[in-house]
N, C-alpha and C positions, 0 to 999 in steps of 0.2 A: 686703117684696120684697127678695130677695137680689141683690147685685151680683156679676156675674162679671167678673173681671179678665182682660182680653184682652191678651196680650203681643204686641208687634209682631214681625213675622217678622224673623229675623236677616238681616243683609245677606249677599248671596251672596259667597262667597269669591272672591277674584280668581283667575281662571284663569291658570295658568302657561303661558307659551308653550312649544311643543315645541322641543326642542333642535335646532339645525341639524346635520344629519348631517355636513356638510363640516367643522364645527369640532370634532367629537368626535374624540378621540385614537384613532387606529387602532392596534390591537395588531399588532406586527410578527410576521411568520411565523417569525422566528428566535428568538422568546421561548421556544418549546418545543423548540428544536433540541437534540439530544443532545450536540452539541459546545460548547454555550454554557457550561455549568456545569463546575466542576472546575478546580482550579489545576494548572498543570504543575509538575513537580518542579524545584527550583532547582539541585540538585547533579547536574550532567550526568555527572560521572565515576563516580558511584556506581551507574549503571545498567549493565545488561548489554547485549549486542548487540541483542537483540530489543526490549528496553524503549527503547533509544535510537532505534530505527527508529520505534516507535510514537509516542514523544513528538515526534520530528522531524516525522512526518506530521501529528500533531495541531496543532502550531504552524504548519506551513505551511498547513493547512486554514483555520485562523482568520485568518491574514494574507490569504489569497486571498479569503476570504468577505467580510471587511470592506472589501475594495478595490473591490468591484463592487456595483451596485444590485441590488435584489431581482429585477428583470426579467431579469437576466442570470445569475442563480444556477441552475445545473442542477438542484439539489435541489428547486427550486420549480416547475420546468417539468413539464408533463404527460409521463408516460413514453411513449416511442415504441414502436410495435409492432416487436418483433424476433423472429427465429427463435431460440428458447432452446436447442434441441438440434440435434444433427447434426454432421457433420464440419466444415462451414464455421464453425459457432459454436465448435466445439472448437478449431479452428485460431486463431480470434480470441483465445480464452482463453489458448492456449499462447503467443501473441505477447505478451500482457499479462504472463504469467508471466516471459517473457524480459526484459521491461522491469524487472521486480522484481529479478531476480538481477543485472541490469546495474547498478542503483542500489547494490546491496550490494557488487559488485566495485569500483565507483567509490569507495565508502567505504574499501575496503581500499587502493586506489590512493592516495587522499589521505592515509591513515595512513602508508603507506610514504614518501610524499613528505615528510611532516613528520619522519619518522625519519631521512631522508637528510640533512637540514640540521643535524642535531645533531652534536656533537663526535665521537661514536662512529661515526656513519654507519651503513651497512648491512653486515652480515656476509655471508658467502657464501650461506647459506641464505635470508636475506632478499632478497638481490639476485636469487636464482633465483625467489622468489615474485613479486618485482616484475616480472620479465620475463614470466613465465607469466600474470600478471594482465593485463598490457597485451595479450598475445596473445589472451586470452579476451575482453577488451573489444572488440578489433578485430573478432573473429569475430561477436560479438553485434551490434555495430553494422552489420555487413554483412548479417546475417540479418534485422534489422529493416528495413533499407533495401531489401533484395531478398528477401522471404520465399520459401521453397520453394513449389512448386506444390501439394504435397499435405501432409497432416498427418504421414504416416509419414516423409517426408523431413525435416520439421522435428523430429520426435521423434529421428531418427537424429543430427542435429546437437546436439540437447539433451543426449542421453546421452553423447556424446563430450565435451562441455563439463563435464558432471557428473563424468565419470571424471577429468578434469584437475583439477577443484577438490578432489575427494576425495583424489587423490594429493598435492596440496599440503598439505591439512589433516593427512593421515596422516604425511607425511615431515618436516613442520616440527618441529624438535627442542624449541623453547621452548613447551611445551604450556600453561604457566601465564601466558602473555603475552596482551596485548590482541589482537595479530595472530593468534595461534592461536585465540582465541575467535571472532574474526570469520570466519576460514577455516572453522571448524567450523559456524558459523551459516549461511554460504552453502552448505556441503555439505548441511545439513539442508533448506534451501530447494530445492535441486536434487532431493532425494529425495521430498519430500512434495507439491510443487506439481503434478506430473503427475496426481495424483488429481483435481484440479479439472477439467482438460479431459477426463479419462477419464469423469467423471460426466456432463459435457455430451454427450460422444460417445455414451454408452449411453442417454441420455434418461431417466435415473432421478433422482429427487429425492435431494439430498444429505442423508442422515439421520445418518450417523455416519462418522468417519474410518476409513480402512482399518486393519486390525490391524497390518500390517507393510508398509512401503513397498517397492515393487518395486526390485530391484537393477538397476544399470545393465547392460545386455546387453553381452557381449563381441562386438564387431563385427569383431574381427580386425585392427583398426588399432592400430599402435603409437603410444604417446604421445610418442615421439621425433619430432624435426622430420623431416618427410618431404622427401626431396630433389626 
């Protein structure tokens, strides 16, 4: 008679308890943010006008983002339903563009203020730019505080300011200076930004930039101080 060896059944493995969801590390919504990675350049003076604006905006975004909790971050909130096209939406975009050129002119105003305290001070051309920049900033501040009723009225004021900035950029003699580069940068902003609200006004998707920016219309008003 043969004997059959019967092995005892192995003991059941101890069941591992399910992890507590409350103790599991939650991934932050900011881990995949496009603004999270990438180091900012350290040599600020090596950047041109537009790169400085981009880096300054990136640095300000990071500071503001880390200062508020996720519940208050607008990028994590559900988008609200807005009217994407039409004259009202185009006017809103135009006012936002006005804020953009205002920041650029404030940059120029600060540059002139720093130049003024040097031993050389401001020459005649720089003093004229300083005066006209302050006049433009006062006008923009008034337009933002009391917007015109219609988009054409706002465009009329926009192109008058554009003509003033273009005149400053063209007549400033020191074309290789930082002030000249800033003036030309703001003049470019005044030329190309109207394409944004024109796209919104037409109701067409923004597929490609315009081939040539529209020139400022001659509205018959002199750039000299009006009495």
